C-alpha positions as CSV (number, residue, x, y, z in Angstrom):
1,M,38.2,20.1,3.7
2,A,35.4,19.3,6.1
3,V,32.0,20.1,4.7
4,E,29.7,21.2,7.4
5,Q,26.2,19.8,6.9
6,R,23.4,21.4,8.7
7,R,20.9,19.2,10.3
8,R,17.4,20.3,10.1
9,A,15.9,20.9,13.5
10,V,13.2,18.3,14.0
11,R,10.6,19.3,16.5
12,R,9.5,16.5,18.9
13,L,5.9,15.6,19.2
14,P,4.1,16.9,22.2
15,A,3.2,14.2,24.7
16,G,-0.6,14.5,23.9
17,W,0.0,13.8,20.2
18,A,2.3,10.9,21.0
19,L,-0.3,9.4,23.2
20,V,-3.0,9.8,20.5
21,L,-0.7,8.1,17.9
22,A,0.0,5.3,20.3
23,F,-3.7,4.7,21.0
24,D,-4.4,5.0,17.3
25,V,-1.9,2.3,16.3
26,L,-3.3,0.0,19.0
27,A,-7.0,0.7,18.1
28,T,-6.4,0.5,14.4
29,S,-4.5,-2.8,14.7
30,L,-7.1,-4.3,17.0
31,G,-9.9,-3.0,14.8
32,S,-8.5,-4.6,11.7
33,L,-7.8,-7.8,13.5
34,V,-11.4,-8.0,14.7
35,L,-12.7,-7.3,11.2
36,C,-10.6,-10.1,9.8
37,V,-11.8,-12.5,12.5
38,L,-15.4,-11.5,11.8
39,A,-14.9,-12.0,8.1
40,L,-13.5,-15.4,8.7
41,L,-16.3,-16.5,11.0
42,L,-19.1,-14.9,9.1
43,P,-19.4,-17.6,6.3
44,G,-19.5,-20.3,9.0
45,I,-22.3,-18.5,10.8
46,E,-24.3,-17.9,7.6
47,E,-23.2,-21.3,6.1
48,D,-22.0,-19.5,3.0
49,Y,-19.0,-21.5,1.9
50,G,-18.0,-21.5,-1.8
51,P,-16.6,-24.4,-3.9
52,A,-13.2,-24.2,-2.2
53,T,-14.7,-23.7,1.3
54,G,-13.6,-20.1,1.3
55,P,-15.7,-17.1,2.2
56,T,-17.9,-16.0,-0.7
57,S,-20.1,-13.7,1.2
58,P,-20.0,-10.1,0.0
59,T,-20.2,-9.0,3.7
60,A,-17.1,-11.0,4.5
61,L,-15.3,-9.6,1.6
62,A,-16.3,-6.1,2.7
63,L,-15.0,-6.7,6.2
64,F,-11.6,-7.8,4.7
65,A,-11.6,-4.7,2.6
66,A,-12.3,-2.5,5.6
67,A,-9.5,-4.1,7.5
68,L,-7.1,-3.5,4.6
69,A,-8.3,0.1,4.4
70,L,-7.6,0.6,8.1
71,I,-4.1,-0.8,7.8
72,A,-3.4,1.2,4.6
73,S,-4.6,4.5,6.3
74,L,-2.3,3.7,9.3
75,A,0.6,3.2,6.9
76,V,-0.1,6.6,5.1
77,T,-0.3,8.3,8.5
78,S,2.9,6.9,9.7
79,T,4.6,7.9,6.5
80,L,3.3,11.4,6.7
81,V,4.4,11.8,10.3
82,S,7.9,10.4,9.8
83,R,8.7,12.2,6.5
84,A,6.8,15.4,6.9
85,G,8.7,18.2,5.2
86,T,6.6,20.9,6.7
87,G,4.7,21.3,9.9
88,R,1.5,21.5,7.9
89,A,1.9,18.0,6.5
90,R,2.7,16.7,9.9
91,L,-0.3,18.4,11.5
92,L,-2.5,17.0,8.8
93,A,-1.2,13.5,9.5
94,L,-1.8,13.9,13.3
95,W,-5.4,15.1,12.7
96,L,-6.0,12.2,10.3
97,S,-4.8,9.9,13.1
98,A,-7.0,11.6,15.7
99,G,-10.0,11.4,13.3
100,R,-9.5,7.7,12.6
101,L,-9.2,7.0,16.3
102,A,-12.4,8.9,17.0
103,L,-14.2,7.0,14.3
104,L,-13.0,3.6,15.7
105,A,-14.1,4.6,19.2
106,L,-17.5,5.8,17.9
107,A,-17.9,2.5,16.0
108,A,-17.1,0.4,19.0
109,A,-19.4,2.5,21.2
110,A,-22.2,2.1,18.6
111,F,-21.7,-1.7,18.5
112,V,-21.8,-2.0,22.3
113,G,-24.8,0.3,22.5
114,Y,-26.6,-1.6,19.8
115,G,-26.0,-4.9,21.7
116,I,-27.2,-3.4,24.9
117,L,-30.3,-1.6,23.6
118,V,-31.5,-3.9,20.8
119,I,-30.1,-7.4,21.2
120,E,-30.1,-7.8,25.0
121,P,-33.8,-7.0,25.8
């Protein structure tokens, strides 16, 4: 006897949300990479090396933690999108992704604006 299994109809993402997710992955990965590089360079700039010539600066450790938080939130979002049982969970993950992307863009714009308005003159 053949047992007929019903496949649950999975709705495809609209093109706009797929584009947001793609930019979110790129921006989050790039943002966490920049934070890690800054955390590695910061002790050399501040001449704050510990006994094992590793970063001991609280600011450097905070940058590493922020990079880890970005990657962790990206993992949570991708898990929610791929395994969402309901449309509501999937929509929540998509809005989380869009919010993180907006925060990353705002932080980058603030960094550039600060450089132009405060440091450059």
